[in-house]
Each structure stands twice: as structure tokens, then as C-alpha cells.
MINU-276466 format. One record per residue (C-alpha): residue in one letter; residue number from 1; x, y, z. Coordinates in nm, 3 decimals. Layout:
 r   k    east   north      up
 a NUM       X       Y       Z
...
This chain:
 r   k    east   north      up
 m   1 -10.098  14.159  -6.654
 i   2 -10.053  14.315  -6.270
 n   3  -9.928  13.971  -6.072
 g   4 -10.080  13.704  -6.217
 v   5 -10.426  13.913  -6.263
 h   6 -10.569  14.003  -6.577
 v   7 -10.657  14.391  -6.594
 v   8 -10.929  14.416  -6.832
 p   9 -11.017  14.735  -7.037
 h  10 -11.240  15.068  -6.969
 d  11 -11.059  15.127  -6.618
 e  12 -11.255  14.841  -6.454
 v  13 -11.071  14.723  -6.146
 p  14 -10.991  14.309  -6.149
 v  15 -11.051  14.100  -5.847
 p  16 -10.764  13.803  -5.757
 i  17 -10.877  13.474  -5.912
 v  18 -10.966  13.253  -5.640
 e  19 -11.028  12.849  -5.708
 a  20 -11.361  12.689  -5.705
 g  21 -11.557  12.736  -5.369
 g  22 -11.354  12.988  -5.277
 f  23 -11.440  13.319  -5.150
 h  24 -11.235  13.668  -5.151
 i  25 -11.356  13.763  -4.831
 f  26 -11.530  13.663  -4.520
 l  27 -11.751  13.872  -4.309
 s  28 -11.716  13.774  -3.956
 h  29 -11.960  13.919  -3.738
 v  30 -12.199  13.875  -3.447
 w  31 -12.596  13.897  -3.564
 a  32 -12.724  14.113  -3.304
 t  33 -12.484  14.420  -3.355
 g  34 -12.352  14.307  -3.727
 q  35 -12.563  14.108  -3.956
 d  36 -12.757  14.467  -4.057
 q  37 -12.450  14.631  -4.168
 m  38 -12.282  14.304  -4.300
 r  39 -12.588  14.298  -4.560
 i  40 -12.494  14.630  -4.703
 i  41 -12.087  14.525  -4.706
 k  42 -12.188  14.237  -4.914
 q  43 -12.408  14.462  -5.154
 r  44 -12.179  14.731  -5.192
 l  45 -11.848  14.528  -5.216
 q  46 -12.065  14.337  -5.519
 e  47 -12.179  14.653  -5.679
 m  48 -11.814  14.764  -5.685
 l  49 -11.616  14.451  -5.773
 p  50 -11.900  14.261  -5.969
 e  51 -11.705  13.950  -5.994
 l  52 -11.581  13.940  -5.617
 r  53 -11.687  13.636  -5.382
 v  54 -11.771  13.725  -5.061
 f  55 -11.900  13.493  -4.783
 l  56 -12.171  13.626  -4.525
 d  57 -12.322  13.300  -4.308
 v  58 -12.688  13.360  -4.407
 d  59 -12.622  13.375  -4.780
 d  60 -12.341  13.072  -4.805
 l  61 -12.362  12.894  -4.451
 e  62 -12.434  12.500  -4.506
 d  63 -12.276  12.351  -4.256
 i  64 -12.208  12.500  -3.923
 s  65 -12.041  12.239  -3.789
 g  66 -11.698  12.295  -4.105
 l  67 -11.702  12.660  -4.018
 e  68 -11.336  12.684  -4.016
 t  69 -11.314  12.569  -4.364
 y  70 -11.512  12.855  -4.512
 i  71 -11.247  13.024  -4.333
 d  72 -10.955  12.817  -4.515
 r  73 -11.192  12.871  -4.840
 s  74 -11.142  13.246  -4.785
 s  75 -10.837  13.497  -4.911
 a  76 -10.924  13.787  -4.602
 v  77 -11.130  13.776  -4.366
 l  78 -11.345  14.102  -4.235
 v  79 -11.374  14.113  -3.852
 f  80 -11.695  14.368  -3.757
 c  81 -11.577  14.455  -3.368
 s  82 -11.883  14.541  -3.238
 q  83 -12.070  14.418  -2.889
 g  84 -12.104  14.076  -2.862
 y  85 -11.871  13.960  -3.123
 f  86 -11.618  13.806  -2.856
 q  87 -11.878  13.680  -2.622
 s  88 -11.989  13.452  -2.969
 k  89 -11.881  13.121  -2.999
 n  90 -11.866  13.034  -3.332
 c  91 -11.735  13.426  -3.354
 m  92 -11.453  13.322  -3.189
 r  93 -11.416  13.012  -3.416
 e  94 -11.385  13.199  -3.711
 l  95 -11.137  13.476  -3.530
 r  96 -10.951  13.237  -3.427
 a  97 -10.915  13.022  -3.705
 a  98 -10.816  13.338  -3.882
 v  99 -10.486  13.370  -3.706
 e 100 -10.393  13.051  -3.678
 q 101 -10.438  12.970  -4.049
 a 102 -10.244  13.315  -4.115
 k 103 -10.556  13.488  -4.321
 l 104 -10.531  13.862  -4.417
 i 105 -10.710  14.022  -4.144
 i 106 -10.948  14.306  -4.235
 t 107 -11.002  14.494  -3.855
 l 108 -11.347  14.750  -3.951
 m 109 -11.424  14.936  -3.574
 d 110 -11.775  15.085  -3.550
 p 111 -11.748  15.434  -3.361
 d 112 -12.104  15.455  -3.323
 s 113 -12.156  15.304  -2.960
 k 114 -12.514  15.331  -2.981
 k 115 -12.486  15.106  -3.242
 g 116 -12.293  14.863  -3.067
 g 117 -11.972  14.983  -3.153
 l 118 -11.661  14.862  -2.970
 t 119 -11.342  15.129  -2.901
 e 120 -10.948  15.001  -2.992
 e 121 -10.919  15.003  -2.597
 q 122 -11.259  14.801  -2.511
 v 123 -11.166  14.508  -2.734
 k 124 -10.809  14.482  -2.611
 s 125 -10.919  14.531  -2.275
 t 126 -11.185  14.258  -2.315
 l 127 -10.970  14.013  -2.468
 l 128 -10.677  14.062  -2.269
 y 129 -10.831  14.125  -1.938
 g 130 -11.184  13.989  -1.944
 w 131 -11.503  14.206  -1.792
 t 132 -11.763  14.198  -1.564
 d 133 -12.153  14.142  -1.629
 e 134 -12.470  14.153  -1.439
 w 135 -12.316  13.749  -1.401
 g 136 -11.982  13.854  -1.222
 e 137 -11.633  13.839  -1.386
 h 138 -11.526  13.662  -1.678
 s 139 -11.213  13.589  -1.875
 i 140 -11.169  13.526  -2.248
 e 141 -10.960  13.194  -2.158
 a 142 -11.245  13.075  -1.901
 m 143 -11.478  13.106  -2.172
 w 144 -11.251  12.928  -2.423
 e 145 -11.232  12.648  -2.186
 s 146 -11.610  12.594  -2.145
 w 147 -11.665  12.547  -2.494
 g 148 -11.407  12.328  -2.521
 f 149 -11.129  12.489  -2.708
 e 150 -10.797  12.348  -2.650
 g 151 -10.484  12.494  -2.813
 g 152 -10.459  12.768  -3.081
 p 153 -10.421  13.121  -3.085
 s 154 -10.414  13.292  -2.738
 p 155 -10.570  13.553  -2.657
 k 156 -10.277  13.806  -2.736
 d 157 -10.240  13.659  -3.057
 l 158 -10.574  13.763  -3.145
 v 159 -10.483  14.119  -3.002
 a 160 -10.161  14.118  -3.251
 a 161 -10.355  14.041  -3.568
 l 162 -10.683  14.263  -3.497
 f 163 -10.411  14.631  -3.415
 p 164 -10.080  14.462  -3.559
 v 165  -9.788  14.729  -3.491
 g 166  -9.471  14.799  -3.623
 a 167  -9.388  14.689  -4.006
 l 168  -9.718  14.469  -3.972
 k 169  -9.897  14.770  -3.906
 k 170 -10.205  14.757  -4.087
 p 171 -10.472  15.082  -4.083
 i 172 -10.805  14.979  -3.917
 v 173 -11.074  15.068  -4.118
 e 174 -11.361  15.301  -3.957
 w 175 -11.717  15.155  -4.056
 n 176 -11.965  15.480  -4.155
 r 177 -12.333  15.489  -4.187
 i 178 -12.320  15.797  -4.369
 g 179 -12.311  15.737  -4.747
 a 180 -12.037  15.993  -4.781
 f 181 -11.807  15.852  -4.563
 q 182 -11.932  15.513  -4.617
 d 183 -11.812  15.503  -4.969
 v 184 -11.445  15.578  -4.801
 s 185 -11.498  15.261  -4.559
 m 186 -11.577  15.072  -4.844
 r 187 -11.320  15.148  -5.100
 l 188 -11.058  15.090  -4.809
 i 189 -11.194  14.768  -4.724
 a 190 -11.210  14.693  -5.081
 e 191 -10.849  14.841  -5.118
 r 192 -10.734  14.595  -4.883
 i 193 -10.857  14.287  -5.112
 l 194 -10.681  14.414  -5.399
 p 195 -10.302  14.381  -5.517
 t 196 -10.030  14.672  -5.425
 e 197 -10.062  14.814  -5.719
 l 198 -10.449  14.899  -5.720
 r 199 -10.439  15.036  -5.359
 g 200 -10.448  15.413  -5.215
 d 201 -10.489  15.704  -5.550
 a 202 -10.501  15.368  -5.777
 v 203 -10.910  15.340  -5.723
 y 204 -11.214  15.552  -5.678
 i 205 -11.522  15.443  -5.653
 q 206 -11.793  15.594  -5.903
 g 207 -11.996  15.903  -5.779
 e 208 -11.703  15.951  -5.471
 i 209 -11.796  16.273  -5.314
 v 210 -11.410  16.380  -5.309
 h 211 -11.404  16.325  -5.694
 k 212 -11.669  16.540  -5.830
 k 213 -11.599  16.913  -5.975
 q 214 -11.733  17.178  -5.676
 e 215 -11.925  17.475  -5.753
 t 216 -11.753  17.788  -5.721
 l 217 -11.826  18.047  -5.472
 g 218 -11.939  18.338  -5.586
 e 219 -11.922  18.731  -5.456
 p 220 -12.145  18.737  -5.148
 r 221 -12.487  18.756  -5.272
 n 222 -12.812  18.898  -5.162
 g 223 -12.685  19.223  -5.062
 r 224 -12.404  19.095  -4.815
 a 225 -12.067  19.191  -4.763
 y 226 -11.898  18.877  -4.649
 h 227 -11.972  18.508  -4.672
 v 228 -11.889  18.369  -4.310
 y 229 -11.894  18.546  -3.974
 c 230 -11.630  18.364  -3.751
 s 231 -11.603  18.475  -3.417
 a 232 -11.317  18.550  -3.251
 n 233 -11.440  18.371  -2.928
 n 234 -11.552  18.045  -3.136
 i 235 -11.238  17.804  -3.050
 g 236 -11.070  17.644  -3.344
 a 237 -11.364  17.822  -3.570
 k 238 -11.077  18.025  -3.803
 d 239 -10.843  17.788  -3.798
 l 240 -11.159  17.567  -3.964
 m 241 -11.178  17.796  -4.241
 a 242 -10.842  17.783  -4.289
 e 243 -10.862  17.443  -4.356
 v 244 -11.149  17.399  -4.580
 q 245 -11.018  17.700  -4.796
 q 246 -10.680  17.567  -4.809
 e 247 -10.827  17.234  -4.935
 h 248 -11.056  17.423  -5.221
 r 249 -10.853  17.622  -5.463
 p 250 -10.976  17.816  -5.662
 a 251 -11.326  17.725  -5.570
 l 252 -11.293  17.891  -5.285
 n 253 -11.090  18.155  -5.366
 a 254 -11.342  18.443  -5.326
 l 255 -11.441  18.335  -4.964
 l 256 -11.493  18.628  -4.753
 v 257 -11.477  18.615  -4.383
 t 258 -11.493  18.863  -4.107
 s 259 -11.445  18.848  -3.731
 n 260 -11.592  19.209  -3.645
 a 261 -11.885  19.172  -3.471
 s 262 -12.043  19.544  -3.621
 q 263 -12.033  19.360  -3.975
 l 264 -12.273  19.033  -3.840
 r 265 -12.576  19.132  -4.027
 l 266 -12.392  19.165  -4.361
 c 267 -12.283  18.805  -4.373
 e 268 -12.418  18.503  -4.509
 c 269 -12.366  18.273  -4.261
 m 270 -12.189  18.303  -3.897
 l 271 -11.976  17.963  -3.820
 v 272 -12.066  17.770  -3.531
 y 273 -11.780  17.539  -3.484
 l 274 -11.895  17.283  -3.213
 n 275 -11.621  17.114  -2.984
 s 276 -11.558  17.046  -2.689
 k 277 -11.443  17.359  -2.615
 t 278 -11.701  17.564  -2.770
 w 279 -11.951  17.604  -2.425
 s 280 -11.668  17.508  -2.179
 s 281 -11.479  17.808  -2.232
 g 282 -11.561  18.032  -1.953
 l 283 -11.636  18.404  -2.058
 l 284 -11.548  18.341  -2.464
 s 285 -11.811  18.073  -2.407
 a 286 -12.085  18.334  -2.269
 d 287 -11.959  18.581  -2.550
 l 288 -12.029  18.335  -2.819
 a 289 -12.357  18.267  -2.698
 i 290 -12.439  18.645  -2.717
 e 291 -12.317  18.613  -3.064
 v 292 -12.495  18.329  -3.161
 e 293 -12.841  18.484  -2.978
 g 294 -12.720  18.747  -3.233
 a 295 -12.725  18.648  -3.496
 m 296 -12.999  18.435  -3.476
 k 297 -13.214  18.742  -3.411
 r 298 -13.067  18.912  -3.723
 k 299 -13.217  18.609  -3.928
 v 300 -12.860  18.515  -4.017
 r 301 -12.822  18.184  -4.115
 l 302 -12.612  17.957  -3.891
 l 303 -12.352  17.705  -4.031
 l 304 -12.320  17.432  -3.815
 a 305 -12.012  17.231  -3.787
 h 306 -11.901  16.958  -3.520
 e 307 -11.585  16.792  -3.479
 n 308 -11.644  16.387  -3.429
 v 309 -11.428  16.199  -3.153
 g 310 -11.141  15.886  -3.326
 g 311 -10.954  15.913  -3.569
 v 312 -10.517  16.107  -3.563
 h 313 -10.576  16.425  -3.450
 q 314 -10.931  16.464  -3.340
 a 315 -10.834  16.486  -2.987
 e 316 -10.620  16.789  -3.060
 r 317 -10.938  16.923  -3.304
 f 318 -11.138  16.900  -2.927
 g 319 -11.332  16.650  -3.117
 c 320 -11.643  16.526  -2.877
 e 321 -11.974  16.356  -2.883
 f 322 -12.253  16.507  -3.010
 e 323 -12.465  16.442  -2.675
 d 324 -12.192  16.696  -2.529
 m 325 -12.326  16.988  -2.655
 f 326 -12.660  16.885  -2.424
 a 327 -12.490  16.840  -2.111
 r 328 -12.571  17.022  -1.812
 e 329 -12.276  17.195  -1.756
 d 330 -12.004  17.283  -2.036
 g 331 -12.318  17.234  -2.297
 t 332 -12.516  17.471  -2.456
 p 333 -12.721  17.739  -2.302
 a 334 -13.061  17.622  -2.258
 h 335 -13.159  17.965  -2.430
 l 336 -13.003  17.898  -2.726
 i 337 -13.163  17.509  -2.745
 k 338 -13.507  17.607  -2.684
 a 339 -13.470  17.909  -2.925
 g 340 -13.350  17.694  -3.217
 i 341 -12.991  17.665  -3.266
 y 342 -12.982  17.306  -3.401
 s 343 -13.238  17.324  -3.641
 q 344 -13.026  17.269  -3.891
 i 345 -12.790  16.930  -3.910
 a 346 -12.413  17.005  -3.813
 v 347 -12.168  16.918  -4.067
 p 348 -12.019  16.645  -3.911
 l 349 -11.618  16.670  -3.936
 k 350 -11.414  16.345  -3.892
 g 351 -11.031  16.285  -3.954
 r 352 -10.773  16.059  -4.096
 e 353 -10.889  15.907  -4.490
 f 354 -11.251  16.104  -4.426
 r 355 -11.136  16.448  -4.378
 k 356 -11.176  16.533  -4.731
 v 357 -11.527  16.431  -4.730
 s 358 -11.602  16.661  -4.397
 m 359 -11.412  16.970  -4.595
 v 360 -11.644  16.881  -4.939
 l 361 -11.950  16.897  -4.717
 l 362 -11.850  17.214  -4.550
 q 363 -11.761  17.403  -4.865
 q 364 -12.090  17.268  -5.017
 a 365 -12.302  17.406  -4.720
 l 366 -12.077  17.728  -4.764
 l 367 -12.290  17.758  -5.135
 e 368 -12.570  17.787  -5.030
 e 369 -12.767  18.080  -5.085
 p 370 -12.878  18.333  -4.813
 t 371 -13.194  18.536  -4.786
 m 372 -13.220  18.833  -4.929
 l 373 -13.126  19.132  -4.660
 e 374 -13.326  19.346  -4.538
 v 375 -13.198  19.693  -4.555
 d 376 -13.278  19.908  -4.249
 e 377 -13.105  20.205  -4.027
 e 378 -12.892  19.896  -3.849
 v 379 -12.732  19.741  -4.186
 k 380 -12.714  20.129  -4.288
 a 381 -12.469  20.216  -4.026
 a 382 -12.311  19.887  -4.077
 r 383 -12.243  19.913  -4.452
 a 384 -12.160  20.305  -4.348
 a 385 -11.865  20.210  -4.127
 r 386 -11.696  19.943  -4.322
 i 387 -11.405  20.035  -4.549
 l 388 -11.306  19.823  -4.797
 p 389 -10.964  19.666  -4.646
 a 390 -10.688  19.538  -4.821
 a 391 -10.626  19.172  -4.859
 m 392 -10.480  18.989  -4.541
 k 393 -10.325  18.602  -4.599
 l 394 -10.406  18.356  -4.425
 p 395 -10.199  18.182  -4.178
 k 396 -10.146  17.782  -4.207
 p 397 -10.430  17.607  -3.962
 m 398 -10.345  17.534  -3.612
 h 399 -10.436  17.206  -3.608
 p 400 -10.152  16.950  -3.699
 n 401 -10.192  16.755  -4.064
 g 402 -10.111  16.350  -4.018
 v 403 -10.014  16.190  -4.309
 d 404 -10.343  16.086  -4.421
 e 405 -10.509  16.391  -4.409
 s 406 -10.230  16.656  -4.552
 t 407 -10.338  16.998  -4.685
 t 408 -10.240  17.007  -5.052
 a 409 -10.110  17.352  -5.031
 a 410  -9.766  17.371  -5.244
 s 411  -9.433  17.527  -5.065
 t 412  -9.447  17.881  -5.222
 d 413  -9.747  17.892  -5.123
 d 414  -9.635  17.932  -4.717
 v 415  -9.818  18.203  -4.628
 e 416  -9.745  18.498  -4.323
 l 417  -9.984  18.685  -4.112
 i 418  -9.954  19.052  -4.250
 e 419  -9.845  19.283  -3.919
 i 420 -10.136  19.532  -3.839
 k 421 -10.064  19.881  -3.665
 n 422 -10.194  20.145  -3.482
 d 423 -10.226  20.470  -3.649
 d 424  -9.886  20.565  -3.480
 d 425  -9.731  20.258  -3.655
 s 426  -9.689  20.075  -3.313
 a 427  -9.784  19.694  -3.356
 l 428 -10.165  19.617  -3.221
 s 429 -10.223  19.389  -2.936
 s 430 -10.426  19.039  -2.972
 s 431 -10.708  19.191  -2.739
 q 432 -10.681  19.541  -2.964
 a 433 -10.696  19.293  -3.272
 v 434 -11.044  19.142  -3.176
 g 435 -11.319  19.265  -3.449
 i 436 -11.052  19.284  -3.773
 p 437 -11.222  19.099  -3.993
 g 438 -11.000  18.764  -4.118
 r 439 -10.768  18.828  -3.769
 l 440 -10.649  18.507  -3.673
 a 441 -10.554  18.567  -3.344
 s 442 -10.804  18.449  -3.093
 r 443 -10.870  18.601  -2.759
 s 444 -10.651  18.387  -2.485
 p 445 -10.870  18.313  -2.199
 q 446 -10.619  18.591  -1.952
 e 447 -10.750  18.848  -2.204
 a 448 -11.098  18.746  -2.248
 a 449 -11.125  18.758  -1.823
 s 450 -10.948  19.163  -1.888
 f 451 -11.269  19.275  -2.018
 s 452 -11.438  19.611  -1.876
 s 453 -11.755  19.510  -1.652
 s 454 -11.931  19.726  -1.874
 e 455 -11.915  19.534  -2.142
 r 456 -11.964  19.215  -1.952
 l 457 -12.276  19.385  -1.818
 a 458 -12.408  19.529  -2.151
 r 459 -12.379  19.235  -2.273
 a 460 -12.577  19.037  -1.992
 a 461 -12.836  19.303  -1.973
 g 462 -12.951  19.221  -2.355
 l 463 -12.812  19.517  -2.433
 w 464 -12.591  19.396  -2.762
 e 465 -12.699  19.648  -2.969
 a 466 -12.626  19.919  -2.790
 w 467 -12.289  19.828  -2.686
 e 468 -12.192  19.660  -3.073
 q 469 -12.280  19.981  -3.212
 g 470 -12.038  20.150  -2.927
 q 471 -11.750  19.895  -2.979
 s 472 -11.799  19.987  -3.371
 e 473 -11.703  20.345  -3.300
 r 474 -11.435  20.229  -3.058
 d 475 -11.277  20.048  -3.326
 d 476 -11.305  20.285  -3.579
 a 477 -11.141  20.527  -3.368
 q 478 -10.871  20.285  -3.226
 l 479 -10.773  20.053  -3.529
 g 480 -10.815  20.317  -3.837
 e 481 -10.875  20.119  -4.146
 k 482 -11.009  19.791  -4.121
 q 483 -10.934  19.505  -4.281
 r 484 -11.152  19.281  -4.560
 t 485 -11.009  18.895  -4.540
 s 486 -10.911  18.712  -4.850
 f 487 -10.797  18.331  -4.823
 a 488 -10.564  18.162  -4.989
 f 489 -10.656  17.791  -5.074
 s 490 -10.499  17.457  -5.198
 e 491 -10.648  17.324  -5.509
 q 492 -10.791  16.977  -5.522
 a 493 -10.845  16.807  -5.833
 n 494 -11.141  16.532  -5.790
 g 495 -11.307  16.284  -6.019
 s 496 -11.590  16.038  -6.059
 e 497 -11.791  15.711  -6.152
 r 498 -11.973  15.526  -5.919
 s 499 -11.854  15.147  -5.887
 l 500 -11.475  15.117  -5.819
 r 501 -11.249  15.215  -6.093
 r 502 -10.851  15.272  -6.138
 s 503 -10.758  15.653  -6.172
 h 504 -10.657  15.771  -6.467
 l 505 -10.308  15.935  -6.504
 s 506 -10.469  16.294  -6.563
 h 507 -10.754  16.445  -6.324
 d 508 -10.940  16.642  -6.598
 d 509 -11.008  16.288  -6.721
 l 510 -11.177  16.189  -6.373
 f 511 -11.464  16.491  -6.345
 e 512 -11.791  16.433  -6.399
 d 513 -12.075  16.609  -6.635
 s 514 -12.284  16.764  -6.330
 e 515 -12.584  16.663  -6.548
 n 516 -12.460  16.276  -6.478
 a 517 -12.371  16.344  -6.120
 l 518 -12.656  16.125  -5.982
 d 519 -12.606  15.848  -5.726
 r 520 -12.731  15.573  -5.863
 r 521 -12.664  15.311  -5.592
 p 522 -12.989  15.102  -5.553
 p 523 -13.166  15.077  -5.205
 s 524 -12.951  14.825  -4.973
 r 525 -13.129  14.518  -4.807
 l 526 -13.097  14.511  -4.453
 g 527 -13.113  14.195  -4.283
 t 528 -13.261  14.092  -3.884
 r 529 -13.183  13.838  -3.626
 a 530 -13.399  13.526  -3.633
 f 531 -13.386  13.434  -3.278
 s 532 -13.443  13.094  -3.139
 e 533 -13.713  12.982  -2.876
 d 534 -13.454  12.914  -2.656
 e 535 -13.278  13.247  -2.684
 l 536 -13.572  13.420  -2.622
 t 537 -13.671  13.177  -2.285
 p 538 -13.526  13.358  -1.974
 a 539 -13.356  13.141  -1.704
 a 540 -13.482  13.091  -1.354
 t 541 -13.288  13.230  -1.088
 m 542 -13.272  13.129  -0.738
 d 543 -13.514  13.410  -0.594
 g 544 -13.783  13.292  -0.844
 s 545 -13.718  13.594  -1.071
 s 546 -13.640  13.513  -1.424
 r 547 -13.365  13.694  -1.656
 s 548 -13.206  13.593  -1.976
 p 549 -12.926  13.377  -1.954
 p 550 -12.524  13.518  -2.071
 p 551 -12.532  13.524  -2.447
 w 552 -12.241  13.297  -2.463
 s 553 -12.360  13.024  -2.223
 v 554 -12.633  12.919  -2.504
């Protein structure tokens, strides 16, 4: 028994007992921007926990006049904060009742504004300060008064319940539509309903990607010498490689990375790390564009990774909307878009609880087999210029790691950058170090601005090959023996099944046989809203034109 709940065998997760006619969770949402997603959530919750009783209005509502009684019969209320929710009379009845009855509230936020998602700041502003639309200025209090609401919780009380602080603070759950990230969202929702003993690492979802044993990366394939080309002009790219490598030891122990432009042709892929700095960093971005164009011409696969907005530390990682890549200013150069730089889907990078999923997706992208390298004079020259280097340890990622997304490096694995020196035993400057395979010191904007005019002109004129060959010769003469990178990683042991399960003490027991690793989730049924004729009838205006009434005035 756990807190009076019977623990069934075979690691199945028990659900708390509710009285007859009661529900474990009430799904509060506005139909226009939430009904389809609530159908998915109900179906998935009942797949994970078959005995869970989930209230969804289209399935369980019998009398809307007694809406508050359904809240009273529910143990928890999930509030899906989307556009229109706080202007809906019935949604406000549900939320006010949940706060008044001190129900457990699970705040679910949709980061996709195009699908109706709202930010925490938008929700707070709507409740506390009102909003302005084509019908004028509005306030929550005035709207409640027009509906005949009297007494009860204030707008400040609703904010405190949705976004508690201090000792009462509970993490907001981010909703995701992508399957691998959606598994995390669903697990976080389910955990909030379960006893404290069955939260966090105590449970997992069958088939969750982070619990599948990952394939080990071998030596570079098909004539290549490196796995990844990581440009010093791509801000944050080397830190991202460090992060994924630390997250996946020993599967990525063999990963080899170079930042030497003369070795680009010998790489399986080129990492293009998309964030708000990628195309907005002046000369660095201009040089990166030239390198990307060179990779595309040489048929080196582009590995795109996009840092999303939202979540802890995403601002420090320069997260941005993908649409920003197509901005007129500080966007992707037009000739790269025309050449098809985005023909491949970028690996989505998220923060908080979703970071580990992103790291697995990035690792899987690294495993994609490259095409066979066609040996020509350029390849022969690159191979001749390459000297097998000594291993260099990788410093810890520059990106901050919070509690929810800390890497698993042991304290004994603290690594340091081996100092690279000139032939005369003097230390290299960071500008001299550019081009050394695996060097982690990126060029600063000041150093980039100091590039010789001949270098910039050669690049701008499209004389990539000539400049690259000359730079390679200068690097060889100046730096002597080049170094090849062998990175350190942190071990990640995982396991998986498909329904919500209790974790074993040993992670080895969680590894799933590859032959049985199929995702057996049945397709989810999506609900659609049925509008009434009254809602579809436009209201006449004083000038004789017609327009739809405010959604909350019906």
C-alpha cells in the first residue's frame, strides 16, 4: 500500500481511488482552440492509466447548469491556457470553481501561438489588466459583472492559482504536438495526479525515446575522416556538440569533430546551429554563409538544429522562432534559401524537461549514414594536409544547466582545454587557433572584424577554393601539427515500455530489445467544434456592415 493506494504487480502504476461518479481530472478548455488537443490528452491518459477517470465535456457533460458540480467531483483540474479561454463564460465558471474549492490545478501552456497558445505574461496581463480588441477595451471584472458573477475569487486569485510562487510553486506543463516531446508532456500531467512517491524518475512511459538504448556511433564512414564540421563562425555550435556528447556516453565516445575549413570535405556532415545569433552576427554570419554554401556545393550533409524559445535557459541559448530564419533583416541569406538550406527538417531543441529528448534526436541525426565520398584532387589534398592529432578534451558547455536539464558528467570528469602552442612554445591567440580541429574558443566579433581585406574579398568574390587552400597552407606553417578532437561524454542509461510504468531499481532492466521497440500507440481521434447557428450569424453594425460579435458576448 502507498498512501492507501494498492500497488498492483508487474510495475503497473496504480491510480488513486475516487468515489462513484467522480473523476481524477477535469479537462478545462475552450472549444475553439483546445478541444482537439483535449481529445488527445484524454485518450493518451487512458492509454497510460486505463483506470483513470477523465472528464471531457463532449463525453461526460450532462447538464451545463451544474458545471460547478463536475469540478466538485474532480480531484484535479487541468487548465489549458489558449486564446479565448479567459473570454469564455463557461471556462471562467470552471476556473473560478476550481480556485474556490481549492482543487489541484495543472496549468498547461501551449508555446505555439499560431495554434492559439498564450504565454504566461499574456495570461497574467489579460487577468490583471484586461485587453483591447476591435470592440474596445475590456476588463475581467467588467466581463464577470455582465455575466452576473458575484463574489468568489478575484483575478489576482486566479493568477496565484495558475502560477503559484514560493513554497507553493509547481512547474507549468508545456504542451507539445511532436510525439517524442508529447510523451514528456503526458508524463508530467500524469505525475501530478499520482502520489508523491510516484513522481519524477519513479515512472516512465512505455516507448519513451529517452529510455531506449541508443545505437553506438562508430568510426567515420564511407571515406570520411570526421563526423561533424563545427564552424567557429556559428555561435554556440561547439557548445551544443559538447552538450550532446556529455549526455550520451559511451554511445558517442568515437565522435570526431573539426573546425578546420580545409577538412570540410572529409566530414560526414556540417552542423548548422540555428538561433537568434546565427544570421545576425555581422562578419561571423557572412563567413558562416560562405562555409554553408561550400558544404552544399561539396554535397556535405547539413545537420540543422534549431534552438526553440520558452523554458529555462532558452534565452541564454539564444532561442528563437523558426520564422526568424526568413526575416528580411538578420535572416538567412536569400541565396542559401534558394539553394535549399532548409530542405532538411531541423532537430528541435527545447529546454527544461524536454532537453534530454532533444539530445536523443540530435544523436540520432548524427548516426545518419553519409554518402560515399568521391575521391578527387581536392579530397586527396585535404587528406595529405591532415595529420593525425592528439586527443583534446572538451570543456564543459557554456550554456547554463538548470536542475531539470543538468548534464550527467561525474565530478571526476571535469575537463580542461589543453593549451595549444606555437612551434616556439608561445601560446596561440584565439584568432590563431581558428581552424584547429575541435578548438572551442570561438572568434570574437572584434577578431572577426580584424580579418584581412584580402580574405574577405576572396570570400566575397566566390574564390572559396583558392582562399581555402592558401589558408590551409598558412595554418600548416603557423600551427604545425594539427589536432584532432575526441570528445568526452556523460553516460545516459535509459529504458522504455509503452504505458506509464514504475521504474526498476536497475536501469539495465529498462533497456528494450530493438526488435520490440516499435511505437504501438493507436492513432488519436481529434474533436472538432460544432458551432451553433447563433454564433455563425453576424451582428449588424451602425454603418450597415456586419461583423461577428465578441466571443464572450453570446
